[in-house]
C-alpha positions as CSV (number, residue, x, y, z in Angstrom):
1,K,132.2,-121.1,-44.0
2,F,135.6,-121.5,-45.6
3,V,134.3,-123.2,-48.7
4,S,132.6,-120.0,-50.0
5,E,135.8,-117.9,-49.6
6,R,137.8,-116.9,-52.6
7,D,141.2,-116.5,-51.0
8,P,143.2,-119.7,-50.9
9,A,144.6,-118.8,-47.5
10,W,141.0,-119.4,-46.1
11,W,140.9,-122.8,-47.9
12,K,144.2,-123.8,-46.3
13,Q,143.0,-122.7,-42.9
14,G,139.8,-124.7,-43.3
15,I,141.8,-127.8,-44.3
16,A,144.1,-127.3,-41.3
17,D,141.1,-127.0,-38.9
18,V,139.6,-130.3,-40.1
19,P,141.5,-132.6,-37.7
20,G,140.4,-130.4,-34.7
21,V,136.8,-130.7,-35.7
22,S,137.2,-134.4,-36.3
23,D,138.6,-134.8,-32.8
24,K,135.7,-132.8,-31.3
25,L,133.2,-135.1,-33.1
26,A,135.1,-138.1,-31.7
27,T,134.8,-136.6,-28.2
28,F,131.0,-136.2,-28.7
29,R,130.8,-139.7,-30.2
30,E,132.4,-141.1,-27.0
31,K,130.2,-138.9,-24.7
32,Y,127.0,-140.1,-26.4
33,D,128.1,-143.6,-27.1
34,G,125.1,-145.9,-27.5
35,L,122.5,-143.1,-28.1
36,E,120.8,-143.6,-31.5
37,A,119.8,-139.9,-31.6
38,W,123.5,-138.9,-31.5
39,D,124.5,-141.5,-34.1
40,A,122.3,-139.8,-36.7
41,V,123.7,-136.4,-35.8
42,D,127.2,-137.6,-35.8
43,Q,126.8,-139.3,-39.2
44,E,125.3,-136.1,-40.7
45,L,128.0,-133.9,-39.3
46,S,130.8,-136.3,-40.3
47,D,129.5,-136.4,-43.9
48,R,129.2,-132.6,-44.0
49,L,132.8,-132.3,-42.7
50,K,134.1,-134.8,-45.3
51,T,132.2,-132.9,-48.1
52,A,133.6,-129.5,-47.0
53,E,137.1,-130.8,-46.7
54,K,136.9,-132.4,-50.2
55,K,135.6,-129.1,-51.6
56,L,138.3,-127.1,-49.9
57,K,141.0,-129.4,-51.3
58,T,139.4,-129.3,-54.7
59,N,139.3,-125.5,-54.7
60,L,143.0,-125.4,-53.7
61,A,144.0,-128.0,-56.2
62,E,142.1,-126.3,-59.1
63,R,143.8,-123.0,-58.3
64,S,147.3,-124.5,-58.7
65,M,146.3,-126.9,-61.4
66,G,146.4,-124.4,-64.2
67,D,150.1,-123.6,-63.5
68,D,151.0,-127.2,-63.2
69,K,149.2,-128.1,-66.4
70,R,151.2,-125.5,-68.3
71,T,154.4,-126.8,-66.7
72,A,153.7,-130.4,-67.5
73,G,152.6,-129.5,-71.0
74,D,155.8,-127.6,-71.7
75,L,157.9,-130.5,-70.5
76,V,156.0,-132.9,-72.9
77,K,156.3,-130.3,-75.8
78,K,160.1,-130.2,-75.2
79,I,160.3,-134.0,-75.7
80,E,157.9,-133.8,-78.8
81,K,160.3,-131.1,-80.3
82,F,163.2,-133.6,-80.3
83,V,161.2,-135.8,-82.7
84,S,161.5,-133.2,-85.6
85,E,165.3,-132.8,-85.2
86,R,167.6,-134.4,-87.7
87,D,170.6,-135.1,-85.5
88,P,170.4,-138.5,-83.7
89,A,172.1,-136.8,-80.7
90,W,168.9,-134.9,-80.2
91,W,166.8,-138.0,-80.3
92,K,169.1,-139.6,-77.7
93,Q,168.8,-136.5,-75.6
94,G,165.0,-136.7,-75.9
95,I,165.0,-140.3,-74.9
96,A,167.2,-139.5,-71.9
97,D,164.9,-136.7,-70.8
98,V,161.7,-138.9,-70.8
99,P,162.2,-140.4,-67.3
100,G,162.4,-136.9,-65.8
101,V,159.2,-135.8,-67.5
102,S,157.6,-139.1,-66.4
103,D,158.6,-138.4,-62.8
104,K,157.2,-134.9,-62.9
105,L,153.9,-136.2,-64.3
106,A,153.9,-138.8,-61.4
107,T,154.4,-136.0,-58.9
108,F,151.5,-134.1,-60.3
109,R,149.4,-137.3,-60.4
110,E,150.1,-137.8,-56.7
111,K,149.4,-134.1,-55.9
112,Y,146.0,-134.2,-57.7
113,D,145.1,-137.8,-56.7
114,G,141.3,-138.2,-56.9
115,L,140.7,-135.0,-58.8
116,E,139.0,-135.9,-62.1
117,A,140.0,-132.7,-63.8
118,W,143.6,-133.7,-63.5
119,D,143.0,-137.3,-64.5
120,A,142.1,-136.1,-68.0
121,V,145.1,-133.8,-68.3
122,D,147.4,-136.6,-67.0
123,Q,146.0,-139.1,-69.5
124,E,146.5,-136.8,-72.5
125,L,150.0,-135.7,-71.5
126,S,151.1,-139.3,-70.7
127,D,149.8,-140.5,-74.1
128,R,151.6,-137.7,-75.9
129,L,154.8,-138.5,-73.9
130,K,154.6,-142.2,-74.8
131,T,154.0,-141.4,-78.5
132,A,157.0,-139.0,-78.6
133,E,159.3,-141.5,-76.9
134,K,158.2,-144.2,-79.3
135,K,158.9,-141.9,-82.3
136,L,162.3,-140.9,-80.9
137,K,163.2,-144.6,-80.5
138,T,161.9,-145.4,-84.0
139,N,163.9,-142.5,-85.5
140,L,167.0,-143.8,-83.8
141,A,166.4,-147.4,-84.8
142,E,165.7,-146.4,-88.4
143,R,168.9,-144.4,-88.6
144,S,170.9,-147.3,-87.0
145,M,169.2,-149.8,-89.4
146,G,170.2,-147.6,-92.4
147,D,173.8,-147.5,-91.3
148,D,173.8,-151.2,-90.6
149,K,172.2,-152.0,-94.0
150,R,174.9,-150.0,-95.8
151,T,177.6,-151.8,-93.8
152,A,176.1,-155.2,-94.5
153,G,175.6,-154.3,-98.1
154,D,179.2,-153.3,-98.5
155,L,180.3,-156.6,-96.9
156,V,178.0,-158.6,-99.3
157,K,179.5,-156.7,-102.3
158,K,182.9,-157.6,-101.2
159,I,182.0,-161.2,-101.1
160,E,180.2,-160.9,-104.5
161,K,183.4,-159.6,-106.1
162,F,185.0,-162.9,-105.3
163,V,182.4,-164.6,-107.6
164,S,183.6,-162.7,-110.6
165,E,187.4,-163.2,-109.8
166,R,189.3,-165.6,-112.2
167,D,192.3,-167.5,-111.2
């Protein structure tokens, strides 16, 4: 009954009622213990209950998934924007922000556990986040290498001057 409703409040009510129905089925299971006729009925009703519960949870998850997808996407975009900055301080900030975004993605992963629609979203966003983090680290390393190369080059030039010195 609750599965065909459009209002999430009904879905929540249906999910909340599942334990009571499960308890009632368990009571009947005990009452008719050993009767093969009831075993078949019990199996059918238990399967239908599980199917209905899964559908209600899926309906509820899909309703909130759109908002969560936008939120998670915006967080990943924020990290990606740091890549195009010129100032290494922004790259460091982006790298520092990655764990928070990863934690948020993990929260959504937990929330939508078992929902295939979210698995695809999570995979795409996780890949984009990893790529952005790698680029930020590469930018920072390249900047650092450039500075270190100049410093080392200056030191080598200093030593090279001694070659041309005459006593």
